[in-house]
N, C-alpha and C positions, 0 to 999 in steps of 0.2 A: 625514467626520464631519458630522453634522447638528446645528445649533444653532437654538434658537428665542429670539426676543427680543420684549420688549414695549416699545414706545416711549412716550415722553411728550413733550409739546410742548417745543421749545427756543425759541431766539430767532431773529430774522432775522439773517443773516450781514451784518456791516458791510462786507464786501468785495464780495460778490455780490448782496446784498439778497435772497437766496433763503431760504426757510424751512429751519430745521434741526430736529433732534430729539435728544433725550437718551434713553438706555436706562434703563428702569425695572428690568428684570430680564433676565438672560441665562441660559438653561438648555441643557444638552445634551438633545437630543430623547430622550424615553424609548423604550427598546426594549420590546417586549412582555414583561410580567412584571417589569420593572424600574422603579424610580422615577427621576424627572428629577433630574439633578445640577445644583444652582444654581452657576453659574460667574460670577455678577455681580461678584465680587471681582477678576476678571482684567482688567477694563477700568475706565477712568475714567468713571463714570456722570455726572459733571458736564460732560463734553465735549459740545459741540454738533456732532453728525455731520451732514454734508451729504447723505449717501446711505447706503443699505444696503451698497453696494460699499466705501465707506470704512470702515464698521464691520467688514466681513469682512477687509479688509487689516489693520486694527489687531489683530483677534483672531488672525489667522494669524501676525503678527509676535510676538505675546505667547506663542503656543503653539509657535513655531519650525517652522511648517508653510508650505507653499506655499499661497497663497490659493485655488488651484484644488482643494486637498485638503479644503476645508470648504465647507459650504452653510449659508446662513442663511435662515430663514423667519420671518415675523412671526407671533406667536401671536395667535390669535383672541380 
């Protein structure tokens, strides 16, 4: 499964002092002839993610899938 997300700026992590990001929107990537499905409600958009990998793991857990079964890309 392919998902697209749009990030917005988060805060610096108090633990690692690394930049984080929040998700503005999360969509299932559109197939030709189909509309994108907005799935933003499936995740906590106020959470400060440290990496795209962490977002993929959270989404996989929410959908009951193995993380390798889904792919994320940042929307342009």
